ROFITI-461298 format. One record per residue (C-alpha): residue number from 1; x, y, z. Coordinates in pm, 1 decimal, padded with zeros to 6 digits. Layout:
N
<node filo="NUM" east="X" north="Y" up="Z"/>
...
This chain:
229
<node filo="1" east="-00011.7" north="00468.3" up="-01651.7"/>
<node filo="2" east="00076.7" north="00732.6" up="-01392.9"/>
<node filo="3" east="-00188.4" north="00825.3" up="-01139.3"/>
<node filo="4" east="-00155.8" north="01174.1" up="-00993.6"/>
<node filo="5" east="-00330.6" north="01341.3" up="-00702.1"/>
<node filo="6" east="-00296.3" north="01721.8" up="-00670.8"/>
<node filo="7" east="-00224.9" north="01714.5" up="-00300.2"/>
<node filo="8" east="-00073.9" north="02064.0" up="-00305.9"/>
<node filo="9" east="-00404.1" north="02200.1" up="-00430.9"/>
<node filo="10" east="-00586.7" north="02041.5" up="-00139.1"/>
<node filo="11" east="-00326.6" north="02159.1" up="00109.6"/>
<node filo="12" east="-00363.4" north="02518.5" up="-00013.4"/>
<node filo="13" east="-00740.1" north="02493.3" up="00018.3"/>
<node filo="14" east="-00705.9" north="02384.2" up="00384.0"/>
<node filo="15" east="-00458.5" north="02663.7" up="00462.0"/>
<node filo="16" east="-00689.2" north="02921.0" up="00301.3"/>
<node filo="17" east="-01021.2" north="02800.6" up="00435.2"/>
<node filo="18" east="-00907.1" north="02660.6" up="00771.7"/>
<node filo="19" east="-00611.2" north="02879.7" up="00868.9"/>
<node filo="20" east="-00630.8" north="02767.7" up="01232.5"/>
<node filo="21" east="-00641.1" north="02395.8" up="01152.0"/>
<node filo="22" east="-00268.3" north="02322.3" up="01133.7"/>
<node filo="23" east="-00324.9" north="01952.9" up="01214.8"/>
<node filo="24" east="-00529.1" north="01899.4" up="00901.3"/>
<node filo="25" east="-00290.3" north="02109.0" up="00690.5"/>
<node filo="26" east="-00010.6" north="01876.9" up="00798.7"/>
<node filo="27" east="-00185.3" north="01565.3" up="00661.8"/>
<node filo="28" east="-00120.8" north="01643.5" up="00289.1"/>
<node filo="29" east="00244.7" north="01706.8" up="00379.5"/>
<node filo="30" east="00264.4" north="01364.8" up="00549.7"/>
<node filo="31" east="00106.9" north="01201.4" up="00248.8"/>
<node filo="32" east="00349.5" north="01370.4" up="00009.6"/>
<node filo="33" east="00642.5" north="01246.1" up="00219.6"/>
<node filo="34" east="00497.8" north="00894.5" up="00241.6"/>
<node filo="35" east="00448.2" north="00887.5" up="-00134.3"/>
<node filo="36" east="00823.5" north="00948.2" up="-00184.7"/>
<node filo="37" east="00899.1" north="00666.7" up="00062.1"/>
<node filo="38" east="00665.1" north="00424.1" up="-00115.1"/>
<node filo="39" east="00832.5" north="00495.5" up="-00448.2"/>
<node filo="40" east="01179.5" north="00464.4" up="-00295.0"/>
<node filo="41" east="01119.1" north="00124.4" up="-00137.3"/>
<node filo="42" east="00927.1" north="-00012.5" up="-00435.0"/>
<node filo="43" east="01213.0" north="00079.5" up="-00670.7"/>
<node filo="44" east="01474.5" north="-00080.7" up="-00451.2"/>
<node filo="45" east="01266.9" north="-00402.4" up="-00422.9"/>
<node filo="46" east="01209.2" north="-00418.9" up="-00800.4"/>
<node filo="47" east="01574.5" north="-00367.5" up="-00883.4"/>
<node filo="48" east="01725.7" north="-00592.9" up="-00616.7"/>
<node filo="49" east="01781.0" north="-00897.4" up="-00839.6"/>
<node filo="50" east="01849.0" north="-00708.0" up="-01161.1"/>
<node filo="51" east="02209.5" north="-00823.2" up="-01201.9"/>
<node filo="52" east="02102.6" north="-01190.3" up="-01164.2"/>
<node filo="53" east="01834.3" north="-01183.0" up="-01429.1"/>
<node filo="54" east="01874.3" north="-01202.5" up="-01803.0"/>
<node filo="55" east="01602.6" north="-01198.1" up="-02063.1"/>
<node filo="56" east="01512.3" north="-01539.3" up="-02215.5"/>
<node filo="57" east="01741.7" north="-01748.7" up="-01990.1"/>
<node filo="58" east="01448.9" north="-01912.9" up="-01804.5"/>
<node filo="59" east="01590.7" north="-01786.9" up="-01471.0"/>
<node filo="60" east="01912.5" north="-01990.5" up="-01514.3"/>
<node filo="61" east="02145.5" north="-01715.6" up="-01390.6"/>
<node filo="62" east="01923.8" north="-01663.9" up="-01091.2"/>
<node filo="63" east="01928.1" north="-02037.3" up="-01014.9"/>
<node filo="64" east="02308.6" north="-02058.7" up="-01041.1"/>
<node filo="65" east="02354.3" north="-01759.9" up="-00809.7"/>
<node filo="66" east="02107.6" north="-01903.3" up="-00560.9"/>
<node filo="67" east="02278.5" north="-02242.8" up="-00550.8"/>
<node filo="68" east="02629.3" north="-02097.4" up="-00521.2"/>
<node filo="69" east="02542.3" north="-01889.1" up="-00213.9"/>
<node filo="70" east="02710.1" north="-01580.1" up="-00356.3"/>
<node filo="71" east="02733.7" north="-01304.8" up="-00091.1"/>
<node filo="72" east="02609.0" north="-01043.3" up="-00343.0"/>
<node filo="73" east="02308.4" north="-01259.2" up="-00410.8"/>
<node filo="74" east="02229.3" north="-01301.8" up="-00037.1"/>
<node filo="75" east="02246.7" north="-00925.8" up="-00002.0"/>
<node filo="76" east="02017.2" north="-00877.9" up="-00302.0"/>
<node filo="77" east="01761.6" north="-01117.0" up="-00140.9"/>
<node filo="78" east="01775.6" north="-00918.4" up="00179.0"/>
<node filo="79" east="01727.7" north="-00592.8" up="-00004.8"/>
<node filo="80" east="01430.2" north="-00734.9" up="-00193.0"/>
<node filo="81" east="01269.3" north="-00871.8" up="00121.7"/>
<node filo="82" east="01323.3" north="-00565.1" up="00338.2"/>
<node filo="83" east="01190.9" north="-00324.8" up="00078.8"/>
<node filo="84" east="00878.9" north="-00530.2" up="00000.0"/>
<node filo="85" east="00796.3" north="-00522.7" up="00370.0"/>
<node filo="86" east="00874.0" north="-00150.7" up="00392.6"/>
<node filo="87" east="00652.3" north="-00078.3" up="00090.7"/>
<node filo="88" east="00364.0" north="-00269.1" up="00246.5"/>
<node filo="89" east="00385.7" north="-00090.2" up="00580.7"/>
<node filo="90" east="00420.6" north="00254.1" up="00414.6"/>
<node filo="91" east="00119.3" north="00197.2" up="00192.8"/>
<node filo="92" east="-00081.0" north="00087.8" up="00493.6"/>
<node filo="93" east="00027.5" north="00404.5" up="00675.8"/>
<node filo="94" east="-00063.4" north="00604.8" up="00364.8"/>
<node filo="95" east="-00414.2" north="00460.0" up="00376.3"/>
<node filo="96" east="-00446.7" north="00549.8" up="00746.7"/>
<node filo="97" east="-00342.9" north="00911.6" up="00688.5"/>
<node filo="98" east="-00579.2" north="00937.1" up="00389.4"/>
<node filo="99" east="-00866.4" north="00815.4" up="00610.1"/>
<node filo="100" east="-00786.9" north="01086.0" up="00860.3"/>
<node filo="101" east="-00788.6" north="01351.8" up="00587.0"/>
<node filo="102" east="-01117.2" north="01227.0" up="00442.1"/>
<node filo="103" east="-01266.7" north="01214.4" up="00791.0"/>
<node filo="104" east="-01172.9" north="01579.7" up="00851.1"/>
<node filo="105" east="-01267.7" north="01724.8" up="00513.0"/>
<node filo="106" east="-01560.5" north="01511.8" up="00388.8"/>
<node filo="107" east="-01745.3" north="01403.1" up="00703.3"/>
<node filo="108" east="-02028.1" north="01634.2" up="00827.0"/>
<node filo="109" east="-01935.3" north="01548.1" up="01184.0"/>
<node filo="110" east="-01585.3" north="01393.8" up="01187.3"/>
<node filo="111" east="-01523.3" north="01081.5" up="01387.0"/>
<node filo="112" east="-01278.5" north="01107.1" up="01681.3"/>
<node filo="113" east="-00927.5" north="01057.2" up="01557.4"/>
<node filo="114" east="-00892.5" north="00725.3" up="01736.8"/>
<node filo="115" east="-01194.4" north="00592.9" up="01542.9"/>
<node filo="116" east="-01098.9" north="00729.2" up="01201.1"/>
<node filo="117" east="-00983.2" north="00400.4" up="01048.7"/>
<node filo="118" east="-01015.4" north="00354.1" up="00675.5"/>
<node filo="119" east="-01308.7" north="00116.7" up="00703.4"/>
<node filo="120" east="-01501.6" north="00325.9" up="00959.6"/>
<node filo="121" east="-01457.2" north="00646.6" up="00765.8"/>
<node filo="122" east="-01568.0" north="00473.8" up="00445.7"/>
<node filo="123" east="-01877.7" north="00338.7" up="00620.4"/>
<node filo="124" east="-01979.2" north="00673.8" up="00780.9"/>
<node filo="125" east="-01917.9" north="00905.2" up="00482.9"/>
<node filo="126" east="-02224.1" north="01055.5" up="00313.7"/>
<node filo="127" east="-02319.4" north="00890.6" up="-00016.1"/>
<node filo="128" east="-02065.2" north="00997.9" up="-00277.9"/>
<node filo="129" east="-01811.6" north="00869.4" up="-00530.0"/>
<node filo="130" east="-01549.5" north="00900.5" up="-00252.2"/>
<node filo="131" east="-01753.0" north="00677.9" up="-00020.0"/>
<node filo="132" east="-01814.1" north="00412.4" up="-00283.1"/>
<node filo="133" east="-01446.9" north="00412.0" up="-00383.9"/>
<node filo="134" east="-01327.7" north="00372.7" up="-00024.4"/>
<node filo="135" east="-01581.0" north="00094.5" up="00045.1"/>
<node filo="136" east="-01472.4" north="-00089.4" up="-00267.9"/>
<node filo="137" east="-01101.9" north="-00066.5" up="-00179.0"/>
<node filo="138" east="-01162.1" north="-00158.8" up="00187.0"/>
<node filo="139" east="-01332.8" north="-00480.9" up="00083.1"/>
<node filo="140" east="-01086.8" north="-00568.6" up="-00195.2"/>
<node filo="141" east="-00871.3" north="-00877.3" up="-00172.0"/>
<node filo="142" east="-00537.0" north="-00703.7" up="-00174.8"/>
<node filo="143" east="-00626.9" north="-00428.2" up="00065.7"/>
<node filo="144" east="-00738.1" north="-00696.4" up="00311.5"/>
<node filo="145" east="-00428.0" north="-00896.6" up="00234.6"/>
<node filo="146" east="-00204.2" north="-00601.0" up="00322.9"/>
<node filo="147" east="-00395.1" north="-00539.6" up="00644.4"/>
<node filo="148" east="-00360.7" north="-00903.5" up="00747.5"/>
<node filo="149" east="00002.9" north="-00920.8" up="00644.1"/>
<node filo="150" east="00087.3" north="-00607.3" up="00838.7"/>
<node filo="151" east="-00063.6" north="-00750.9" up="01153.2"/>
<node filo="152" east="00050.1" north="-01112.2" up="01131.0"/>
<node filo="153" east="00407.3" north="-01028.9" up="01017.0"/>
<node filo="154" east="00458.9" north="-00872.8" up="01359.9"/>
<node filo="155" east="00441.0" north="-01223.8" up="01502.5"/>
<node filo="156" east="00613.0" north="-01448.2" up="01246.4"/>
<node filo="157" east="00795.8" north="-01422.8" up="00919.9"/>
<node filo="158" east="00599.3" north="-01480.9" up="00602.8"/>
<node filo="159" east="00862.4" north="-01404.9" up="00345.1"/>
<node filo="160" east="01108.6" north="-01691.5" up="00291.3"/>
<node filo="161" east="01464.6" north="-01562.6" up="00318.6"/>
<node filo="162" east="01579.5" north="-01811.0" up="00054.8"/>
<node filo="163" east="01465.0" north="-01729.4" up="-00301.3"/>
<node filo="164" east="01297.1" north="-01993.7" up="-00518.0"/>
<node filo="165" east="01294.3" north="-02071.5" up="-00886.4"/>
<node filo="166" east="01003.9" north="-02233.1" up="-01070.4"/>
<node filo="167" east="01111.0" north="-02344.6" up="-01413.7"/>
<node filo="168" east="00759.5" north="-02463.1" up="-01486.1"/>
<node filo="169" east="00619.2" north="-02114.1" up="-01431.8"/>
<node filo="170" east="00932.4" north="-01937.9" up="-01558.0"/>
<node filo="171" east="00941.2" north="-01732.0" up="-01238.5"/>
<node filo="172" east="01200.7" north="-01671.4" up="-00967.8"/>
<node filo="173" east="01214.3" north="-01462.5" up="-00647.5"/>
<node filo="174" east="01103.5" north="-01475.4" up="-00290.6"/>
<node filo="175" east="00795.2" north="-01673.5" up="-00188.0"/>
<node filo="176" east="00543.0" north="-01539.9" up="00060.0"/>
<node filo="177" east="00404.3" north="-01820.8" up="00273.1"/>
<node filo="178" east="00030.3" north="-01890.7" up="00293.5"/>
<node filo="179" east="-00133.4" north="-01772.2" up="00614.8"/>
<node filo="180" east="-00474.5" north="-01717.4" up="00770.0"/>
<node filo="181" east="-00614.8" north="-01422.9" up="00956.1"/>
<node filo="182" east="-00934.6" north="-01339.4" up="01144.9"/>
<node filo="183" east="-01036.8" north="-00977.2" up="01084.3"/>
<node filo="184" east="-01311.6" north="-00964.3" up="01347.2"/>
<node filo="185" east="-01526.7" north="-01185.9" up="01568.6"/>
<node filo="186" east="-01802.2" north="-01151.3" up="01306.0"/>
<node filo="187" east="-01596.5" north="-01308.1" up="01030.3"/>
<node filo="188" east="-01460.9" north="-01655.0" up="00976.7"/>
<node filo="189" east="-01088.9" north="-01700.6" up="00936.3"/>
<node filo="190" east="-00967.9" north="-01585.8" up="00592.2"/>
<node filo="191" east="-00708.6" north="-01798.3" up="00413.0"/>
<node filo="192" east="-00443.5" north="-01626.6" up="00196.7"/>
<node filo="193" east="-00253.8" north="-01858.6" up="-00037.6"/>
<node filo="194" east="00116.2" north="-01847.6" up="-00109.7"/>
<node filo="195" east="00233.5" north="-01595.9" up="-00367.9"/>
<node filo="196" east="00548.5" north="-01457.3" up="-00519.6"/>
<node filo="197" east="00709.4" north="-01157.1" up="-00349.2"/>
<node filo="198" east="00729.1" north="-00956.0" up="-00673.2"/>
<node filo="199" east="00357.1" north="-01009.6" up="-00733.0"/>
<node filo="200" east="00282.4" north="-00890.9" up="-00381.1"/>
<node filo="201" east="00495.9" north="-00581.1" up="-00441.6"/>
<node filo="202" east="00305.2" north="-00491.9" up="-00759.9"/>
<node filo="203" east="-00030.7" north="-00548.8" up="-00596.3"/>
<node filo="204" east="00078.5" north="-00331.3" up="-00305.5"/>
<node filo="205" east="00169.2" north="-00055.7" up="-00549.3"/>
<node filo="206" east="-00167.4" north="-00101.5" up="-00722.2"/>
<node filo="207" east="-00340.0" north="-00038.5" up="-00383.9"/>
<node filo="208" east="-00133.6" north="00277.3" up="-00348.3"/>
<node filo="209" east="-00247.3" north="00393.3" up="-00690.4"/>
<node filo="210" east="-00609.1" north="00330.2" up="-00598.4"/>
<node filo="211" east="-00566.7" north="00552.2" up="-00293.9"/>
<node filo="212" east="-00434.2" north="00826.9" up="-00526.8"/>
<node filo="213" east="-00755.8" north="00787.1" up="-00728.9"/>
<node filo="214" east="-00951.9" north="00826.7" up="-00405.7"/>
<node filo="215" east="-00747.8" north="01140.8" up="-00345.1"/>
<node filo="216" east="-00872.1" north="01276.6" up="-00680.5"/>
<node filo="217" east="-01227.8" north="01202.4" up="-00564.2"/>
<node filo="218" east="-01155.8" north="01380.6" up="-00233.1"/>
<node filo="219" east="-01029.7" north="01687.5" up="-00418.4"/>
<node filo="220" east="-01342.7" north="01690.6" up="-00633.3"/>
<node filo="221" east="-01560.9" north="01647.8" up="-00327.7"/>
<node filo="222" east="-01396.6" north="01928.4" up="-00126.4"/>
<node filo="223" east="-01306.2" north="02179.1" up="-00401.6"/>
<node filo="224" east="-01631.7" north="02140.0" up="-00599.0"/>
<node filo="225" east="-01848.4" north="02169.0" up="-00289.9"/>
<node filo="226" east="-01663.9" north="02482.5" up="-00178.8"/>
<node filo="227" east="-01718.2" north="02641.6" up="-00521.4"/>
<node filo="228" east="-02094.7" north="02569.5" up="-00512.2"/>
<node filo="229" east="-02150.4" north="02702.3" up="-00160.0"/>
């Protein structure tokens, strides 16, 4: 199911009601551009192994290509890996920009830009559907996974460059290694188990869709409030 956020409508509201606030007006434009980049990288990652997969062959063609070290297969693995990572980082950036927009438009007294992280904005927003949605996403497993992955992947690789095949599970692709991450001094270390790259990709895209739903809530918050003033 497609999730849409009428960003243009929000951008026009900012340009009409805050004509001097060009910085805020630029945020919907940045989000629109980032959305295209998310979709681009996700599509490339999903399609990377297409020529090596056949329905109902229990990943046999994938296994043969993997064992034969075909150059085309190695390239496909690289495309898959690179675009999963790019999708993750772009969705994380999308969440950061969204937090800045929510901070500017929905906060009675906006936080300084340096403090307008997703979690802090969610915590400081007045009680609303937007606040509850942001809090729920911020504490969700996969949102936290992406945050941890984005930080720890700067220091060591988590995606195996060599694809794997599990005939028992009937699954093939890249494996993402298990890792642990400490979010703050107030939390104990969080363990994230190993998963398949394609599962990580789809969960990343699900996080992106949830931010779009928050965008719908932001529109309702801003546009509805302006109509009732």
